C-alpha positions in Angstrom: 113.6 104.4 72.8 113.2 100.5 71.2 111.8 97.3 72.8 112.7 94.3 71.9 111.5 91.4 72.5 112.7 87.6 71.1 110.6 84.7 70.3 111.1 81.1 69.3 113.2 79.8 71.5 112.7 76.3 73.2 114.5 72.7 73.2 115.6 70.7 70.5 118.1 67.2 69.9 121.3 67.7 68.7 120.5 68.3 65.2 118.1 70.2 65.1 117.0 74.0 64.0 115.4 76.6 66.4 114.6 79.7 64.3 114.7 83.1 66.5 113.0 85.9 66.0 113.4 89.2 67.4 110.7 92.3 67.0 110.7 95.0 67.9 108.5 98.4 68.9 109.9 101.9 67.7 111.7 103.3 65.3 114.5 102.0 64.3 116.8 104.0 62.3 118.5 102.6 59.1 121.8 102.9 60.7 121.0 100.7 63.3 122.7 97.0 63.9 120.8 94.3 64.8 122.4 91.6 66.6 122.2 88.2 68.3 124.2 87.2 72.2 123.8 84.2 73.7 125.4 83.5 77.9 125.1 79.5 78.8 125.1 78.7 82.2 127.9 80.3 84.0 129.3 82.0 81.5 129.7 85.6 79.8 126.9 86.9 77.7 128.8 85.9 73.9 128.4 87.3 70.9 126.9 85.2 68.0 126.2 87.8 65.1 125.1 90.7 64.1 123.4 92.7 60.5 123.4 95.8 59.3 120.5 97.5 57.0 122.4 96.9 54.1 123.1 93.2 54.6 126.1 93.3 56.6 127.0 90.1 58.3 129.1 88.8 60.6 129.0 85.5 62.6 130.7 83.9 65.2 133.6 81.3 64.5 131.3 78.7 66.2 127.8 78.9 64.6 128.9 80.2 61.3 128.5 77.4 59.0 125.5 76.3 61.2 123.5 79.7 61.8 122.5 82.5 59.5 121.0 85.6 60.2 118.8 87.9 58.6 116.7 91.3 58.6 113.7 92.4 57.8 113.9 96.5 57.1 110.2 96.8 56.2 109.0 95.3 59.8 112.2 96.2 61.7 113.1 92.7 63.0 115.6 89.8 62.3 116.1 86.5 62.3 118.7 84.0 63.4 118.2 81.1 61.9 120.5 77.5 63.9 120.5 74.2 62.4 122.4 71.3 63.3 121.9 73.0 67.2 124.7 71.2 69.3 124.6 71.1 72.7 127.0 73.9 73.9 124.7 76.1 71.6 122.8 75.8 75.0 121.4 79.4 76.6 120.0 82.1 76.9 119.8 83.7 73.1 119.3 88.1 73.0 118.3 90.4 70.7 120.3 93.7 70.6 120.0 96.7 68.3 122.8 99.2 68.2 122.0 102.9 67.7 125.5 104.1 66.4 124.8 107.3 65.6 123.2 108.8 69.3 125.7 105.9 70.8 122.6 103.5 72.1 121.6 100.0 72.6 118.6 98.2 73.7 118.4 94.5 74.9 115.1 92.1 74.4 114.9 90.0 77.9 116.2 86.6 75.9 114.6 83.5 74.8 116.2 80.1 76.1 117.4 77.7 74.3 118.1 74.3 75.5 119.7 71.6 73.2 119.9 68.0 74.5 119.1 64.1 74.2 
């Protein structure tokens, strides 16, 4: 079992930056994939980006030019650096871990990000 917890959310003005951190407890395997999702009010949860232990990354088109995803394999953690934030980035951001080998997935409780002036 893996427990995930996000931190670093908050309020920021448009054009600002935030860095989200996902910490974990329990064993994280090298084949596990970290991901960040977000859910805006009244909308479905959507994928923001993913990162493997080898550094393979994916970022969704709306954020690819502004966000950076990283991972610390030694600390079993992942970060999401968000720059040039826009109001449409507002939502709850969730850390997710996919354990492909056992077809399991784990979610953090989420952290609120609000971008407004």
